N, C-alpha and C positions, 0 to 999 in steps of 0.2 A: 559631344556635350552640347546641350541646348542652353541658351541664355548666357549670362556672364558670371564670372566668379566674384564673390564677395571676400573670400578668405581662403588662403592655402596654408596648411600646417604640415611640417615635417614631424614624423614620429620621434619620440624622445629616445627610442632605443634602436630602431631600424631606419636608417637614413633613406632607404629605398621606398619606404612606405610613406606616401603623400596622401593627404586628405584635403578635398576641396569643397567648400560650401558655395553653392551657386544659387542663382535665382530660381532654379528648378531642381532642388534636391542636393543630396550629398553624393560626392563621387570619390572613388578610391583608386589609387595607382600603386601597384606593387613593384614597378620598375622605374621609379623616380620620374614619372611623368610621361614615359614613352607611350603608355596606353592607359585607358581609364575605364572603369565600370561603375554604374550607378549602384549605390547602396540601397537595398530593398529589404533589409532585415526586420524581423518583428512586425510591429504595426506602424513603423515610421511612415508618415504620409508621403506619397509620391508627388513630387512637384512643388513641395513647400520651399519657400526661400530660406536658405541657411546663411545667417549673417555672421556668426562667429563660432569658433571651435576651441576647445581646450582639452588637454590630455592630463588626467590626474596622475601624478608621478608615482604614487604608492599603490593605488588600486587598479591602475592601468585602464581606467574607464574613460570613454570619450564623451565629453559634454558638448551638446549641440544647442546653440541658440538660434531659434527660428523666428521668422516674422509672421506672427499670427497663430502659431501653434505652441508657444511656450518653450520650455527647456526640456530637452530629451537627453537621456543618458544611455549609451551603449555599454553594457557591463563587460569589462575585460576584453580588450582588443588583442590579447596575446595570440589568439589563432590567426588574426590578420598578419601579425609579425612573422608567424611561422610559415606563411604561404610564400613559396618561391616557384620559379619556373619548373624545377624538378618535381615538386609536389603537384603542380597543376597538370602535369602529364600523366599522373597516376590515375587509375580508374577510381580507386577509393584510398583514402589515407586518414588515419586519426591524427589530429593536431594536438599540440601540447595540452595536457590536462593538469591543471594545478591541483595540489593536495586538497581534498574535500574535508572541511571542518564540520564536525557534528556540533552545531551551535546549541547553546543552552536552551532547554525547553522553557518557553515563556508564554504568558497570555496577557492580554491587555488591549488597549486601544479604545476608541470611542466611535460612535456612529456620527460621522461628520455630514454636514449638509452640502448642497451643491456649491456653496461659495468657498469650501475648503479645498485647497490645492496641496496634495501630498503625494510623495513618491512611494513606490513599493520598497520594503525592506529587502536586503540581500536574500537570495533564495536559500532555504535550508537544505536543498537537494544538491547532489553531486551533478555538475554540468559536464556533459560529454560533447565534444565538438568533432565533427568529421567532415571531410570533403568528398563530394561525388562529382566526377567529371561529366557524367551523363545522368539523366533522369532514369531511375530504376523502373523497368517495365516487366521483365520476365523473371520467373523463379521466386524463391523465398527471399525475404529480407527481414532479418530479425537481429536484435541486440540482446545479449544475455550478460548477466553479471555472475562471475564465478568467485567463490571464496578462496582463501589460500590453499584449501585442500582440493580444489577443483570441482566443488559442488555448485550447481546453479542455484543462486539465492535470489535472483530477481530477473525480470524481463523489462525491457524499455520499449515504448512505442517508437517507431521509426518514421522518418520523413523520406519520401521517395524523390524529392526534387533535387535537381543538380545544384552544385555550388556548396557553400558552407551550410551545415545543418547543426543545430544544437538540440540535444535531448537531455532529459533530466532523470536521475534515479534518486528516489527518496531515502536510500540507505536503510531501508526497512524490509523485513520479511513480510509476506502477505498477512493480512489480518487473521486472527484466529477464527475458526469455525465455531459458532455458538448455537446451542439448541434453540429452536423456535419457541417463543413465549409471547405473552400479551404485550410486552413493551420492549423497546430497543435497549440492548445492552451497551449503553453509551461508553463504558470504560474499555470496551473491546472492539472498537471500530477500526483500529489501526494495528499494524504489526510492530514488534519490538525493533529498535534500531540495531543494526549489526555491530559487531565489535570492531574497534580500530584495527587496521592492518592493511596489507596490500592485496587488492582484489584485481581481477582481470576482466576487462571489457572485451567481449567476443562478438563480432559481427559476422553473420552468415549471409552472404550475398550470392544467391543461386548456389553454385558449387564452390565458391571461394570463401575462405575464412580469414578474417583479420582480427588481430588482438592488440591490446595496449594495456599497460598497468594503470591502476587507479588506487591512489593512496588515500585512506580514510584516517583522520586524526581526531583526537579529542579537542574540544574548545580549550584554548589556553587559559580561559578564565575559571574553569571548573576547579573545585577544591579536592575532588576525589582522584584516586589513582586508577590506573588500568586494572589493577587487581580488584578494586572496589567495583569498578564497572563490570568486570567479569562476574563477580558474585551476584550483582543485580541481574545481569543477562541470564545467568544460569537459573535463578529463581523465576524470572519472567518466563523462561521457556518451560519450566516445570508447570507453572500455572496455565500457560498457553496450551500445553499438551493435555492438561487436565480438562480444559474446555472441549478439546477434541474428543477425549474419552467420554465426556458427559454427553456430547452430541450423539455418539454411537449408542450409549445407553438409552437415551430418550428415543432414538430411532427404533430400537428393539421393542421398547415398551409400547410405543405408538403403533408399531406393526401388529402386535398382539391385540391391543385395545381396538384398533380399527377393524381388524379381522373379526373380532367378536361382534362388534356393532354391525358389520356387514352381514354376518350369518343371522343375527337377530332380525334384520330387516327382511330376510328372505324366507323365514319360516312363518307358517300360519298357526303353529302351536303356541298359544299364549303362555303356557307354563314354561316350555323350553325357551321361548323368547325372553321371559323374565330372568331365567337362570343365566342366559348368555349376557344379559345386560348387567346382572349382579356381578358376574365375573369381570366384565369390562370395567365396572366401577371399582373393583378391588385393584385392578391394574392401574387405573387412573389415580388412585390414592398414592401409589408409588411415584407416578410421574409428577404429581403435585409436590412431592418432597424435593424434586430437582428444579422445577421451573415454576414461575409465577403464572397464574392463569387469569389474573385480574389486572387491568391497567391501573397505573398510579404509583407503583413502586413503594418507596418508604412512606409515602403519604397515606396509603391504605394499609400499610403493614404487610403487604404481599411481597415479601422478598424471600427467595429460596436459595438453594445452593448455586444455581446459575447466576443470580444477581450478586451474591456475596463474592463468588469467584471472579466475575467480571470486574467488580469494584476493586478487588485486590490487584488484579492484573493492571487496571488503569492506574492505580497508585504507583505501581512499580515502574511502568514505562514512562511516567511523567516526572519521576525523579530517578536519575540514573546512577546515583551514588550507592554505597553499600546498603543493602536492606537491613531493616531492624530485626531484632530477635523475635519480636511479635509477628512480623510479616512471615518469617520463616516458619514459626509455629502455626500460624494461621493457614498457610499452604498445606502443611501436613494434616491439620485438622479437617480441612475441606476434602482432602483426598480420602481420609478415613471415612467421612460421612458418605461420600459418594460410593465407596466400597461397600458400606453397610446397605445402601439402597440396592446396589447391584446384587448382593448376596440374597437380600429379601426377595428380589424378583426371580432369581434362579431357584430359590426354594419354592416359591409359588408355582413356577413352571413344573418343577419335579413333582409337586403335590397335586396340582390341579389339571395340568394340560393332558396327561394320559386319559383322565376321565372325560374331559371335554371332547377330545378327539374320538373317544369311543362313542359318545352320544352323537356326535356329528356323523359318524359312520352309520349309526343306526337310522338316522334321518336322511341318509344318502346325500350328505353335504360334504363339501371339501374340507379336509382336516387342516389344522393350522400348523404351519412350519415356522420355527423361530430361527432367524439368522444367527450365526456365531457371534461371540463377543469380539468386536473390532472397534478401534478408534477411527473416527472419521478423519481423513487427512486434513490438516489445518491449511487454510488459505485456498483450498480448492473446492469448497462446498458452498453452502448457503450463506449469504451475507448476514451479519449480525442483526438479529431482530426481525428477519424476514419471516412472514407468515405464509406458508403454503396453503393451497386451497383446501386441503383436508384438515387443517388444524382447527380445533374447536376451542372457543374461549369459555366453555361451560365450566 
């Protein structure tokens, strides 16, 4: 240890855990002072003078008073309490994970100036802490979250450095896949929160697999029940999957539309070129029933099935109580409307595509093949509102 000590504190629950504030940083001992290691977690500045320490008895947070760098708080020192000599000898070990509370969704705050000094609110994510004896160098390193049925519902970025590591899981599924359009589908940029229950954290380190349970609970302040929450989740997932189906439908329509435009650009026969573009316009009329093609949203009146569905989805995931009867009916209505567009497109294909392909064959051009009806897997495709290079705002 460099410098001299200003303060030494014994942990409130583990007498072997000592914390020392020195002229050059914070130091930690797990064996009641026999050996020490400098604390270098988070963005805590190296070498700052630590003048006083306090441990919050309820939240288990360590409050650090520095000279010149203000007050710092280390959230939840429970993992430090769990470290002992047996754990330190392991290659990898999960440390105690507290139950993760799904806090109430809330919005607010203000844009503060440089003279405002505020701390961050508690994280809305589940915090996972693990220990690595050595820095990970070879092989795969990944952390997955499994639901009670054993299905992978999330992945978490990992840290390869040795010592204590903290990673976070948002307790959400991936965001839904949304058809490309002229504007961002703001209501569908995040996935729904998973249901309360006991999940499994699985780390794969090269060929070794380590697991630990993770309990997810409701915020005790909420007024709804787990059954209400389940009803909301089920409807959210119905709309979530509807967006995926919608993406698949738009992909099929765009495939035919762009193929027609491509053939039109390659022929020198102006009459045939006009017919191809007329057919493309017919297909595009169906696409415009699903997605908005002008920026501005409700301001310009350009809202279609995609925008209405994303709005309903956003309403559901931002209030996790039992959905209203109107929301249930709205989801059914949007599904029927999408089904109507899909049937219209299939009827158009049955009526027009054989004739189109026959003419293409006469002009010695490649015929148009339509992919089967499939829903785009949600969470694994295009980000909401992303516009690929081939998309036209016409």
